[in-house]
N, C-alpha and C positions, 0 to 999 in steps of 0.2 A: 182350177179347179173352179168352181161355180160361185159366185158370192150371194149373201143372203139379202133378201130384199125383203122380207117381214120376216120380225120376231113377235111372238105372241107368247105372253104370258099366262098359264092359266092359274086359275082361282075360283071363287067363288063371291057374288057381287053381294052387298047389303053392309050392313053393322054389324048382322050376328057373326058374318064371319070374315071379317075383318083383318083380324089378327088370330087367323087358325095356322096352324101351320100347311091347309091346303093351300093359303094364295102364298104360298115360296114366291111362284111367277108371277103373280102380280105385285109384290116386295119388289120384286129385280126388275121390272119394267118402272114402276113408278120412280126407281133410283134411277132409271136411264133415261128417260123422257127428262128432254128441258125445260119444256113446259107441260100442265096440264092436258094431261086426255082428254078430247071431246067425244060426245056420245052421237053415233051413227045408226040409223036403226036399218040401212042397208048392210051392215055387216053384223048386225047386232049385241054391238059392243065399242068400248071405250077406244077410241082411235088415235094417232098421233103418228109423228113422223121425229126421225134424229139424224145428224150428220156423224158416220162414222169412217176414219181415215179415207176422206173425200168423197163418201157414198151415201147417198140418200137412204134410208132405213124406214120402213113403215114399224109402226106398234101396232099392237091389238093386244086388249083384254075382252075375253068374251062375257058377255053381261048373261049367257043364254044357261049358266050352271056347269059345275063341271062336266057332268056326266053327259052335257048335250054339245061342248066345245066346238065338236068338227061343225055344226052348221056356221058357224062364225067365222070358222078358221077358211072351209069351202066358199062360202062369200067373197073373202076379200082375195084367194087366189084368185077366183075365177075373172072377179070386177077388174085384178090386175093384170092378167092374164101371167099367172106366176107358177110354178111348177114347184112340186112338193122339194125337191134339189134346193130350193131358194127360201126354205123357211125350217125357221130355228124356233123351235119350243121348247121353254124353260118351265117346270115343273117340279115340285118337290117330289122327291125320293124318300120312300123310308127303308129301303135296303141300305142305304148310306147313313152313315152316321150326322150327328149334327152337325154343321161346319166343315163338312166336305162336301166339293164338287166337283163334277165330273161332265165334261164333254162325250160324245159319241153320234155314229150318223147310223142311222135305220134300227133296227131288233122290233121286239115285240113291245106289246103293252106293258109287262110286267106286273099285272093287275091295276093298271091305274086308270080307271074309267076315263080319265079325257083322254089320256093317248087310244084308248082302245075306240073312243066315238071318233075321233081324228083320223084313224089308220080306217074306220069304215068309211067315215064320210069321203076318206081318198081312193075309196076302191080297193081296200088294200095295200095300197104302197105306203111301204115302210122306210123309203127312203133318206126323209128328213133328216135333220138333226137336230141334239137334243142335248140341253143343259140341265145337269139334271143336280138339286140343289139337294145335300142330305138333311133331313131332320129327323132323323133316328125312326129307332121303332118302338113299339110299347112291348113287344116281349111276346105276345102272345095274338096270335092271328085272330083271334075274337074280338079282338081289342080296336084293328084300325082303324074302321072309320071311327068312332067317337075319338081315336087318337090326335087325327087328322084335321077332326071338324075344332079340336080346341087350341087354344093359345100354345106355345110353347112355356118351359120357364123361363126367368129371366137370363140364367145364363147360358141355357142353351138357343137364346134368341140373338145373345149376343154372338155366338158361333155362326149363327144363320147368317146373322147382319157380314159379319167377318167374310165367309164363303162369298157372301153377295157383293163385297167390296174385289175379293180377288177376282171374279167370273168378269165384275165389271173390268176389270184391266185387261182383260184378253179380248173382251167382244170385236173391239175393232180388227183385229185379226182373225177374227170368227168371219165377219162380214165380209173382208178382204176375202174370202176363199180358200186362205188356209188352216182348215181342219186340223192339219197335222203339225204343226208348229204351234198352233194355238194350245192343243192339246198335251204336245209336249212341256208348254212353260206351266202352264196348269197344273196337271196330274205329280210335276216335281217340287209346284209348290205347298201342296195337301198332303 
């Protein structure tokens, strides 16, 4: 299996969005990074590196806003000559209850505008891996945008943070290229 060389956490930049559910991908990467991420205009984002299971992995938080994440991801993939198969995208998932985390390879965007833009930037390639952090659903489709752009309740935030802890425990296995083993461990814990 292909190892992961780039982990992208999705979110929106700026203090207005720091604590919003849509920034669950940023929360994950912030916890994974051993040092502060640094701004790099070549990649339209914040970047860093981390070593996991003896493998160096690049980190990226696009600063292009969610709907334009593909620009940042594509710039980094092209610069380092990486394929979509070497990419793990971490994002909020409204179709999962808060505190749930799931891994998958490929698939559609499921209405997630960050994934939609990445898939478009990659020319329709959907083969990258995704780490989906459940943030819950507001119950009504018309309330989704407002819901993801606001902070979760304290209890939901604790559940999301616990899910991130669980996900962090399997990331070295994912990065090493054993998605099936990581999925088995992760999906049996949640």
